[in-house]
N, C-alpha and C positions, 0 to 999 in steps of 0.2 A: 505494500498502500505505501511504504513512504518513497519507492523508487514511481509508483503513478502518477503520485504527487505532483514528485518532481518535476519529470517529464512532462505530464500533462502541462504544466504552468510554464515550462517554455516553450511547449510546443504554439501553446495557443497565444503565448505574447510575439512569438515570431509570426503566425499565419496572422493574425489580428494586423499588424502592423505590415505587412506587406500587402495582405488583402485589402486592405484601404486606395494604394494603388491599383490593383490588378479590379477593381471594383470604378474606378475615373478612368482608368484606359477601355473601359471596355473589352478584358481581356480573361473573364470567367469561364469560357470555353478553355480557353488553352489552358488556363488552371485545372480543369477538369481534366484535360488529356496527359499534361505532366505527370496526374497520379495513376493515370493507365500505363504510362510510358515507364515511369519508378516501377509498377507491377513489374514487366517484363523483365528489368533489369533484376529487379527481385527475384524471381522466380532463378534466375539463370546461378546467383549466388546461393538460392538454395539447394540447387541442384549439387553444387562442388560442394557445398556443409560450409560456406562465409554465411557474414550475418548480412541479412536481407536489410538493412544499413545501407550498407556500401552500394547495394543492388540499386536500392530507392536512387538514391544519393547520382551517381555514374549516371545511369540511363539516364535519368531527368534533366541533369544538364546538357547532356551529348544531346537528348532528341530536344530538347527546348532550346538549345540553341540551332539547331537545322530546324526548326519550323522560324525562327527568327531570322535568320541567312537568306534560307528560302523566301518567305516573304516579303523579304525587305523591296521598298518599291511598289509595294501593292495598295491598295485599300482596304479597309476592313475586311469587307466580305474574299477577296482576296488571300488575304490573309488566313481569314479560317479556314478559306477551299483547300487552303496549302498544309493547314495542320490538320484537315481533316483527312486528305490524302496519307500521310504520315500518322497519322492517328491507327488507320486501319491498318496498315501494315503492320505496326510495333505491335497493336493489338493481335495478328494472327500469330504473330514470334512467342509474342507470351502465351498463347492457349496452349500451342504445341510446349513450351518449355514447361506448363504446369502440367501439363501431358505428361512427361520423361520424369515429372518430381511425384506423380502420383508413381507411379510405376515402376521405375527405376531406383529406386531410392526406401528405405526402412521407415523411413518419420511419418507418420498419418500427419494429416491436418494440416497439410501446405496450402491448398487454395485458400481455406479457411480465414490460416495467419497471415497469407500476403494481401488479402482482397479484403479483409473485413478487421481486419488486427487484432494484439491482444497484447495488451500491456502489461497485463497482471504478472506476465512470462517474459518480460524485456531481461536482456540480458544485466544483469547490474554492471557488469564491465562497461560496457556501455552506456550508460549514465555519464559519466565523464565528457564523453566525446560530444555526445548530444548537447549538452551547456557547452562545451567549447564550440558545438559550430553554431550555437542560436545567436551567442557573443560577438561571435566572426562576420552573421548575414545582417546584424543589428548593426555591428559598427560600419560594414560595406554599403547599407542602407542611407547610415546617417551620411556617408561622404555624397553619396549619389544625390543626396533627399533638394537641394534647391536645385541642380539643371533638370533633376526629374520631375519636379513640382512643375516647372513653366513646361516642359515638351509632354509632360501630360494632359496641359490646358490647351497648347500652340505651338506646334512642330515650327512650323510655321516661323513665328516669332522667336523660338530659342534658336533656331540653325541662324537668323540675323544676329541676334545679340554674342554668337559664336560657341554653341554650345554644341558640342561633338555629340547628335541625337541619336546616331546608328548606332554608338558603343555605347551611351547611357539605355538604351534599349536592352542591347545586348547586356549585359551585368545585370543589370534589374533584371532580364530571363533568368542568369545564373541564380537572383537570389529567390526568385519567385520557386522555381525547381526546387530550392535546399529547402525551402518554406515545406513545399509540399510534402519532399521525402520525411520530415521528419514528421507530419499529422498524420502521416500515413503508418505512420508506429502505434499511434493511439486508436487511432478509427478508420484505419486499410484503407490501399489504396481507390477501392471505388468510392468510399464516402471522405475523403482525403479534402474533396472542395467544399464541404461545408463549411469547416474552421477557416477554411482560406475566405470563402465569400459571404457566408453567413453573417460572422460579427462585424466583419467590415459592413455589410447592407445596413445591417441595424444601424453603425454607429454613421454612417455618411446620412442617417435619415434624422437625427437627436442634434445634429451639427454640421454648421458651413466650414470649419475652420479644420483644415486637413488635419494636422497638430491634436487637436483634442480628440478628433475622431479617430486617430490612433489609438489613444489612449483609452475612448469609450470601446473601441476593438477588442483590443488587449483583454482589457477586464470581462467584456464581456465573455468572449472565451474563453478565459480562466474559469469563470464564473459555473457555464455550459460544463468545461471537462472537470471542474470537481466535482459538484455536483452528480453528473455522469457518474465518476469514479463511485463516489458516495452509495449511489441507488444500484448500483452496478453489486458492488459487495453485498450490500446489504440482500438483495434479489436473489442472493445463496437461501435463503428461507421460504422462497417463494415456488413454487410451483413451476417447474417438479422441482421439489426440494432438495439440494443438495447438486444442483447445477449450475446453478446465476444466469441470469441473461445476458448479454453482451452488450461493453461498456458503450460501442458504437450506437446500438442503438438511443441510448438515453442522450449522447453527446449530441447528434442529429435531433432527437427531438426536442431535445431543449433551445436548440440555438434559432429551429424553426419556433416553437412557442416565441422569444424574446423578441423575432422580425418580425412575426405576426401584431406582439404588441405597440412593434412599433408605429406599422401600418395603423390599425386603429386609433393612437394616438394620437398621429399627424390627421386624423381623418374628421376630427372635434371640428365643426362648423366655425369655429374662428382662427382653426389653423390652415385651412383647407387654401388660401390666397398664400400662405406662403409658399405650401405645397410644392405647388407648381410654379413657382418662380424659385424653385429649390437649384435647378441649373447655373442658371445667369447668376443668383448671386454666390454660385459657390466658386464659380472663374473671377469672380470679381475679388472675393474671398483668397483665394491662389494668388490671382497676381500681385494684389496688395500685401502679401504673406512675406514674397519673395524680394517684391520691390524692396520690404522694408530690412527682409535679412540683408537681402546684398548691401545695402547703404550700412548696413552695422558692420 
């Protein structure tokens, strides 16, 4: 439980902070695809007896970088098509590797562990690795923060100010892959998008400031993860007694609940007008935030 709480908090913070930019940049589908890319890598490392973390991380970074390179110069629709083509190929390879995992090894439960996560059987020796990777991801994102903020809002304006938009996008892709790889350890590859997108989508409805949205997103992610771990632990005494329900079910359900609460809150008649102007105000806030930080 101690390891689960620690790893869950680190993953929730990383996913929440990175997820805010994923939502702003409209890359939710790519975030989902990175989880499946990582599942293929994890299937390969599982087959050779290695830690699935390295498979999630390696395949996610390589495939994400490939999608970014091949989709460069295209509009969002073109990038989605490129990602979809690569996604289909990598998923096919992943299906083959999972087949080998179940037929050529004596270890059972490989598909469930890779696809749906198993934080209670997390290797304790990997806890420091996850913490270090999380800190590195945050530091990397902190370095990218200002140029990433402006390029997410207006790529042409960012280029005019001398920002290497191409490289900023590439390095952010690496940050996203690292976040997805770590969240896959908690709730699995298929559901990793929940921690990446759900808290961030909720946070951007609560505030128009990007920095504050990151704080909200990380807080919501930690709350959903810790409550999910607690409920999964307590479910050992629920039917069927002695088995326990999966953590991923509770985490994803709580994230959806938080998101729905934020939507209903903003549907109040007094806040409908503000909801309709959220995007334009957010852009103004981003421009102001970038200008203030650059001046400082």
